[in-house]
C-alpha positions as CSV (number, residue, x, y, z in Angstrom):
1,M,0.1,0.0,-0.1
2,S,1.1,3.5,-0.7
3,E,-0.4,4.7,2.6
4,A,-1.5,2.7,5.7
5,I,-5.2,3.6,6.3
6,G,-7.6,2.2,8.8
7,R,-7.1,-1.3,10.4
8,V,-6.5,-4.9,9.6
9,E,-8.4,-7.6,11.7
10,I,-6.9,-11.1,11.4
11,L,-9.8,-13.6,11.8
12,P,-9.3,-17.4,12.2
13,D,-11.5,-18.7,9.4
14,P,-14.2,-17.8,6.7
15,L,-17.0,-18.3,9.3
16,A,-15.5,-15.6,11.5
17,L,-15.1,-13.2,8.6
18,A,-18.8,-13.9,7.7
19,Y,-19.8,-13.2,11.2
20,R,-17.9,-10.0,11.3
21,V,-19.3,-8.8,8.0
22,A,-22.9,-9.7,8.8
23,E,-22.8,-7.8,12.0
24,W,-21.1,-4.9,10.2
25,M,-23.8,-4.9,7.5
26,T,-26.6,-5.3,10.0
27,Q,-25.5,-2.2,11.9
28,A,-25.1,-0.2,8.8
29,A,-28.5,-1.0,7.5
30,L,-30.1,-0.3,10.9
31,A,-28.4,3.1,11.1
32,A,-29.6,4.1,7.7
33,H,-32.4,6.5,7.0
34,G,-34.7,5.3,4.3
35,S,-33.7,2.7,1.6
36,F,-30.4,0.8,1.8
37,R,-29.1,-0.7,-1.4
38,V,-26.6,-3.6,-1.5
39,S,-24.6,-5.0,-4.5
40,L,-23.9,-8.8,-4.1
41,S,-21.1,-11.0,-5.0
42,G,-20.9,-14.7,-5.8
43,G,-18.6,-17.3,-4.3
44,S,-18.2,-19.4,-1.2
45,T,-17.3,-16.7,1.3
46,P,-20.5,-14.7,0.5
47,K,-22.6,-17.7,0.5
48,T,-21.5,-18.3,4.1
49,L,-22.4,-14.7,4.8
50,Y,-25.8,-14.9,3.1
51,G,-26.7,-18.0,5.1
52,L,-25.7,-16.3,8.2
53,L,-27.9,-13.1,7.5
54,A,-30.9,-15.5,7.0
55,S,-30.2,-17.5,10.2
56,E,-32.1,-17.0,13.5
57,E,-29.2,-15.0,14.9
58,F,-29.5,-12.3,12.3
59,R,-32.8,-12.7,10.6
60,D,-35.0,-10.9,13.3
61,R,-32.6,-8.1,13.7
62,F,-31.8,-7.2,9.9
63,P,-34.2,-4.5,8.4
64,W,-35.2,-6.5,5.4
65,Q,-38.0,-4.3,4.4
66,Q,-35.7,-1.3,3.6
67,V,-32.9,-3.2,1.9
68,S,-32.8,-3.6,-1.9
69,W,-30.5,-6.2,-3.5
70,Y,-28.5,-6.0,-6.7
71,W,-25.8,-8.2,-8.2
72,G,-22.3,-7.0,-9.2
73,D,-22.0,-9.6,-11.9
74,E,-23.7,-12.7,-13.3
75,R,-23.1,-15.6,-15.6
76,F,-25.4,-15.4,-18.6
77,V,-27.3,-18.6,-17.7
78,P,-30.9,-19.2,-16.5
79,Y,-31.8,-18.2,-13.0
80,D,-32.1,-21.9,-12.0
81,H,-28.7,-22.9,-13.4
82,P,-26.2,-24.5,-10.8
83,E,-23.6,-21.7,-11.7
84,S,-26.1,-18.8,-11.2
85,N,-25.1,-16.2,-8.6
86,F,-28.8,-15.3,-8.2
87,R,-29.6,-18.9,-7.6
88,M,-26.9,-19.2,-5.0
89,T,-28.2,-16.1,-3.2
90,R,-31.9,-17.0,-3.4
91,E,-31.1,-20.5,-1.9
92,A,-28.8,-19.3,0.8
93,M,-30.7,-16.2,2.0
94,L,-33.5,-14.6,0.0
95,A,-35.8,-17.7,0.2
96,K,-35.2,-17.9,4.0
97,A,-35.6,-14.3,5.0
98,P,-38.7,-11.9,4.8
99,V,-37.4,-10.1,1.8
100,P,-40.0,-8.2,-0.3
101,P,-39.9,-9.4,-3.8
102,E,-39.8,-5.8,-5.1
103,N,-36.5,-5.5,-3.4
104,I,-34.8,-8.1,-5.4
105,H,-33.1,-6.9,-8.7
106,P,-31.2,-9.7,-10.3
107,I,-29.3,-9.3,-13.6
108,P,-31.4,-10.3,-16.6
109,T,-30.2,-13.4,-18.3
110,D,-32.8,-13.6,-21.1
111,G,-32.7,-12.2,-24.7
112,T,-29.2,-11.3,-25.8
113,P,-26.3,-10.4,-23.4
114,E,-26.0,-6.8,-24.7
115,D,-29.7,-6.1,-24.2
116,A,-29.7,-7.7,-20.8
117,A,-26.7,-5.4,-19.9
118,R,-28.6,-2.3,-21.2
119,R,-31.8,-3.3,-19.3
120,Y,-29.8,-3.7,-16.0
121,E,-28.0,-0.4,-16.5
122,L,-31.5,1.2,-16.8
123,T,-32.6,-0.6,-13.5
124,L,-29.6,0.9,-11.7
125,Q,-30.1,4.4,-13.2
126,Q,-33.9,4.3,-12.2
127,A,-32.9,3.3,-8.7
128,Y,-30.2,6.0,-8.5
129,G,-32.5,8.7,-10.0
130,A,-30.0,9.9,-12.7
131,A,-28.0,8.7,-15.7
132,T,-24.7,10.1,-14.4
133,L,-23.1,9.2,-11.2
134,D,-22.1,11.8,-8.6
135,S,-19.2,11.0,-6.5
136,H,-20.8,12.8,-3.6
137,R,-23.9,10.6,-3.8
138,P,-23.1,6.9,-3.9
139,L,-25.3,4.4,-5.7
140,F,-24.9,1.6,-3.1
141,D,-24.7,1.6,0.6
142,V,-22.7,-1.7,0.7
143,T,-20.8,-3.4,-2.1
144,L,-19.5,-6.9,-1.7
145,L,-16.8,-7.9,-4.0
146,G,-14.4,-10.9,-4.5
147,L,-10.8,-10.7,-5.5
148,G,-9.4,-13.5,-7.8
149,P,-5.9,-14.9,-8.0
150,D,-5.5,-13.0,-11.4
151,G,-6.6,-9.7,-9.7
152,H,-10.2,-9.5,-11.2
153,T,-13.2,-8.4,-9.2
154,A,-16.8,-8.9,-10.2
155,S,-16.4,-10.1,-13.9
156,L,-13.9,-7.4,-14.8
157,L,-11.3,-9.8,-16.1
158,P,-7.9,-8.7,-16.9
159,G,-7.4,-7.7,-20.7
160,E,-11.1,-7.6,-21.2
161,P,-12.4,-4.2,-22.7
162,A,-15.0,-3.9,-19.7
163,V,-12.0,-3.2,-17.3
164,D,-11.4,0.2,-19.1
165,E,-15.1,1.0,-19.5
166,R,-15.9,4.4,-17.8
167,N,-19.1,5.4,-19.6
168,R,-21.4,2.2,-19.4
169,W,-22.7,1.2,-16.1
170,V,-23.0,-2.5,-17.1
171,A,-20.9,-4.4,-19.6
172,V,-20.8,-7.8,-21.4
173,V,-17.8,-9.9,-20.8
174,S,-17.6,-12.4,-23.7
175,H,-14.2,-13.9,-23.3
176,G,-11.8,-15.3,-20.5
177,R,-14.4,-17.6,-19.1
178,P,-16.4,-20.6,-20.4
179,E,-19.7,-18.6,-20.2
180,V,-20.6,-15.1,-21.2
181,R,-20.8,-12.7,-18.1
182,I,-22.6,-9.5,-17.4
183,T,-20.8,-7.1,-14.9
184,M,-21.1,-3.7,-13.3
185,T,-18.2,-1.5,-14.4
186,Y,-15.6,0.1,-12.0
187,P,-17.4,3.4,-11.8
188,V,-20.5,1.7,-10.5
189,L,-18.6,-0.6,-8.1
190,E,-16.8,2.3,-6.8
191,S,-20.0,4.3,-6.1
192,S,-20.6,2.9,-2.6
193,R,-20.4,4.1,0.8
194,R,-18.7,0.8,2.1
195,V,-17.0,-1.8,0.1
196,A,-16.1,-5.3,1.4
197,F,-13.7,-7.3,-0.5
198,G,-13.3,-11.1,-0.2
199,G,-10.1,-12.8,-1.6
200,R,-6.7,-14.5,-0.9
201,R,-4.5,-12.0,0.8
202,G,-1.2,-11.9,-1.0
203,E,-2.7,-12.9,-4.4
204,S,-5.2,-10.1,-4.7
205,G,-2.6,-7.1,-4.8
206,D,-2.8,-3.7,-3.1
207,F,-5.6,-1.3,-2.6
208,Q,-5.4,2.3,-3.7
209,C,-7.6,4.5,-1.6
210,D,-8.9,8.0,-1.9
211,P,-7.9,9.7,1.3
212,Q,-10.8,12.1,1.1
213,G,-13.4,9.3,1.2
214,R,-15.5,7.8,4.0
215,Q,-14.9,4.5,5.7
216,S,-15.5,1.2,4.1
217,S,-14.3,-2.3,4.6
218,A,-12.4,-4.9,2.5
219,G,-12.2,-8.5,3.7
220,C,-9.3,-10.7,2.5
221,A,-7.8,-14.0,3.3
222,D,-4.2,-14.8,3.4
223,S,-2.5,-17.9,2.0
224,T,-2.7,-19.7,5.4
225,G,-6.5,-19.4,5.3
226,R,-6.8,-16.8,8.0
227,Q,-9.1,-13.9,7.2
228,A,-8.4,-10.2,7.4
229,L,-10.9,-7.4,7.5
230,V,-9.3,-4.3,6.0
231,V,-10.9,-1.0,6.7
232,C,-10.0,1.7,4.3
233,R,-11.6,4.8,2.7
234,P,-13.5,4.6,-0.7
235,S,-13.2,4.8,-3.6
236,C,-11.0,1.7,-3.5
237,S,-9.8,0.4,-6.7
238,R,-7.0,-1.9,-8.2
């Protein structure tokens, strides 16, 4: 890091990280005034977190009625496909908690990928109330992201044009993985009051943080399997 900002908490395992983030998300949502928008991630660590939020320990405390759910990326497969991020989230959390159906906003996976990306971009812009992002008015209250060994987050794969996209809110990724993917772009992922990253510490690289931003969180795991919750200031980017 070019500058040490915030704190790092070393946690013993993925479950401990999930507990930490579940409590953090719950407190943030309870403290919010009005609607609270969350962008979700796929993967095994978020799945543990989602199941925890829907458990008896958190289900009755979490303010489900005011929280709206979005997805940072999705494979272009049907919602019932085993590899669908939406299916994983629905089975782990949404089907087990009192979530209003109108608060669930999955990425479309019908029609063509390009049309689905345009429709999701419109969904995000309608929720935001504008077609241009304002750095002083974040789109999301919490954004959950993973960090892969190759440095990718969401489906922003190294070498793909979507990595450099700064105008579109949602892009199609047609190469680099067996299936086509739809992903939010960096400007949208960065438009969040708080960001939590989950990945292998030491593989995911450094974070660059805006010293003028507000506090957010990033969770990582080192190569020994221990978990770290890294608190920094957004916007955080690769």
